VEXTISE-290086 format. One line per field, with one value per residue: residue number from 1; residue in three letters; x, z negated, y negated of N, C-alpha, C in turn. Coordinates in steps of 0.1 Angstrom, whole numbers, plus 5000, padded with zeros to 4 digits. Each point is the difference from the previous one (the first is absolute). Layout:
BEGIN
i = c(NUM,...)
aa = c(ala,...)
n_c1 = c(X,...)
n_c3 = c(Z,...)
n_c2 = c(Y,...)
ca_c1 = c(X,...)
ca_c3 = c(Z,...)
ca_c2 = c(Y,...)
c_c1 = c(X,...)
c_c3 = c(Z,...)
c_c2 = c(Y,...)
# end
This chain:
BEGIN
i = c(1,2,3,4,5,6,7,8,9,10,11,12,13,14,15,16,17,18,19,20,21,22,23,24,25,26,27,28,29,30,31,32,33,34,35,36,37,38,39,40,41,42,43,44,45,46,47,48,49,50,51,52,53,54,55,56,57,58,59,60,61,62,63,64,65,66,67,68,69,70,71,72,73,74,75,76,77,78,79,80,81,82,83,84,85,86,87,88,89,90)
aa = c(met,thr,arg,ala,ser,glu,arg,leu,his,leu,ala,pro,glu,thr,ile,ser,gly,gln,leu,ser,leu,leu,glu,asp,tyr,pro,gly,leu,asp,leu,ser,ser,arg,gly,ala,arg,lys,leu,glu,arg,thr,asp,thr,gly,gly,met,val,leu,gly,tyr,ala,tyr,glu,ile,val,ser,leu,gly,ala,glu,leu,glu,glu,val,ile,his,gln,arg,ile,leu,met,pro,ala,leu,gln,thr,asp,val,gly,ala,arg,ala,cys,asp,leu,pro,arg,gly,gly,ser)
n_c1 = c(9178,5000,4988,5004,5012,4993,4991,5011,5004,5004,5013,5000,5012,4994,4991,5009,5007,4989,4996,5012,5000,4987,5004,5009,4987,5004,4997,5004,4990,5003,5008,4995,5009,4991,4991,4994,4997,5003,4996,4990,5006,4994,5012,5004,4988,5003,5012,4994,4991,5010,5007,4988,4999,5012,5000,4988,5006,5010,4991,4993,5011,5005,4988,5000,5013,4996,4989,5008,5008,4991,4994,5002,5003,4988,5000,4991,4995,4995,4993,4995,4999,5003,5007,5001,5000,4987,4996,4998,4987,5004)
n_c3 = c(8724,5013,5002,4992,5005,5011,4997,4995,5011,5004,4999,5012,4999,4995,5009,5010,4994,4998,5013,5004,4992,5005,5012,4992,4995,4993,5012,5001,5008,5004,5009,5011,5007,5007,5009,4998,4988,4991,4992,4994,4989,4993,4997,5013,5001,4991,5004,5012,4995,4993,5011,5006,4989,5001,5014,4998,4990,5008,5010,4992,4995,5012,5003,4990,5003,5013,4995,4992,5010,5009,4992,4992,4990,5002,4990,4997,4993,4997,4996,5002,4987,4994,4992,5013,5002,5004,4988,5004,5001,5000)
n_c2 = c(4270,4997,5006,5010,4999,4999,5010,5006,4995,5012,5001,5006,4995,4990,5000,5002,4991,4993,5002,4997,4990,4998,5002,4993,4998,5010,5006,4988,5005,4988,5006,5004,5006,4993,5004,4989,5002,4991,5010,4992,5004,5009,5004,4999,5006,5008,5002,5001,5008,5005,5001,5003,5008,5004,5001,5006,5007,5002,5002,5008,5005,5001,5004,5008,5003,5001,5006,5006,5001,5003,5008,4989,5008,5002,4992,5009,4991,5012,4990,5011,4997,5011,4992,4996,5013,4998,5003,5012,5001,4988)
ca_c1 = c(5009,5000,4987,5000,5009,4994,4989,5005,5010,5012,5008,4997,5010,4995,4989,5006,5008,4991,4995,5010,5001,4989,5001,5011,4995,4999,4986,4992,5000,4990,4996,5006,5001,4989,5004,5005,5002,5000,4987,5000,4996,4990,5008,5002,4987,4998,5010,4995,4989,5007,5007,4990,4995,5011,5000,4988,5002,5010,4993,4991,5009,5004,4988,4998,5011,4998,4989,5004,5009,4993,4988,5002,4989,4989,4996,4986,4998,4985,5001,4990,5006,4990,4994,4991,4988,4989,4999,4986,4992,4995)
ca_c3 = c(4991,5005,4997,4985,4996,5004,4991,4987,5001,4995,5010,5002,4992,4986,4999,5003,4988,4989,5003,4998,4985,4996,5006,4993,4990,5005,5003,5003,5014,5004,5013,5007,5014,5008,5014,5007,4990,4986,4994,4986,4993,4990,4990,5006,5000,4986,4998,5007,4992,4989,5006,5003,4988,4995,5008,4996,4987,5002,5006,4990,4991,5007,5001,4986,4997,5008,4995,4987,5003,5007,4993,4986,4993,4994,4987,4997,4986,4997,4986,4991,4991,4994,4989,5005,5006,4990,4995,5003,4989,4990)
ca_c2 = c(4992,4987,4994,4999,4990,4987,4997,4998,4989,5006,5006,5014,5008,4999,5010,5013,5003,5003,5014,5010,5002,5008,5014,5007,5008,5014,5004,4988,4997,4990,5002,5012,4997,5006,5003,4988,4989,5003,5001,4999,5011,4997,4992,4987,4992,4996,4989,4989,4994,4992,4989,4990,4995,4991,4988,4993,4994,4989,4989,4994,4993,4987,4991,4995,4990,4988,4993,4994,4989,4989,4995,5002,5007,4992,5006,4996,5002,5001,4995,5006,5009,5009,4993,4989,5006,5002,5013,5005,5005,4990)
c_c1 = c(5000,4988,4999,5009,4995,4989,5004,5011,5013,5007,4997,5010,4996,4989,5005,5008,4991,4993,5010,5002,4989,5002,5012,4995,4998,4985,4991,5002,4989,4995,5006,5000,4990,5006,5006,5003,5001,4986,5001,4996,4990,5007,5002,4988,4998,5010,4996,4989,5005,5006,4990,4995,5011,5000,4988,5001,5010,4994,4991,5008,5004,4989,4998,5010,4998,4989,5004,5009,4993,4988,5002,4988,4990,4996,4986,4998,4985,4999,4990,5008,4990,4993,4990,4987,4989,4999,4986,4993,4995,4991)
c_c3 = c(5003,4996,4985,4996,5004,4990,4986,4999,4993,5012,5001,4991,4985,4998,5001,4987,4989,5002,4997,4985,4995,5004,4994,4989,5005,5003,5004,5015,5004,5014,5006,5015,5007,5014,5006,4990,4986,4995,4985,4993,4989,4989,5005,5000,4985,4997,5007,4992,4988,5006,5003,4987,4994,5007,4997,4987,5001,5006,4990,4990,5006,5000,4986,4996,5008,4995,4987,5002,5006,4993,4985,4994,4994,4986,4997,4985,4997,4985,4991,4991,4993,4989,5005,5005,4990,4996,5003,4988,4990,5006)
c_c2 = c(4985,4992,4998,4988,4986,4996,4997,4989,5006,5006,5015,5009,5000,5011,5014,5005,5004,5014,5011,5003,5008,5014,5008,5008,5014,5003,4989,4997,4991,5001,5013,4997,5008,5002,4987,4988,5005,5000,5000,5013,4996,4991,4986,4992,4995,4988,4987,4993,4992,4988,4989,4993,4990,4987,4991,4993,4988,4988,4993,4992,4987,4990,4994,4990,4988,4991,4993,4988,4988,4995,5002,5007,4989,5006,4994,5004,5001,4998,5007,5010,5008,4992,4989,5006,5002,5014,5005,5005,4990,4990)
# end
């Protein structure tokens, strides 16, 4: 939990609370107690995959917003209209 909170820049309690909310769903077990540590279940692995995708999309959105703020959109006008093009066959 500590490493995850450091990587996500969140308090461990925030992550723990979110995991608890997910595990409140009946039959949804994200981890199980192994001999010496918590082990991820198949469902936990699936949820982790979605979490990675969500974080990735968030980072992508942040980058797009950052680029739009720092670099104004360039407009390019390609001036060929269909009526200006030569007609074939003649």
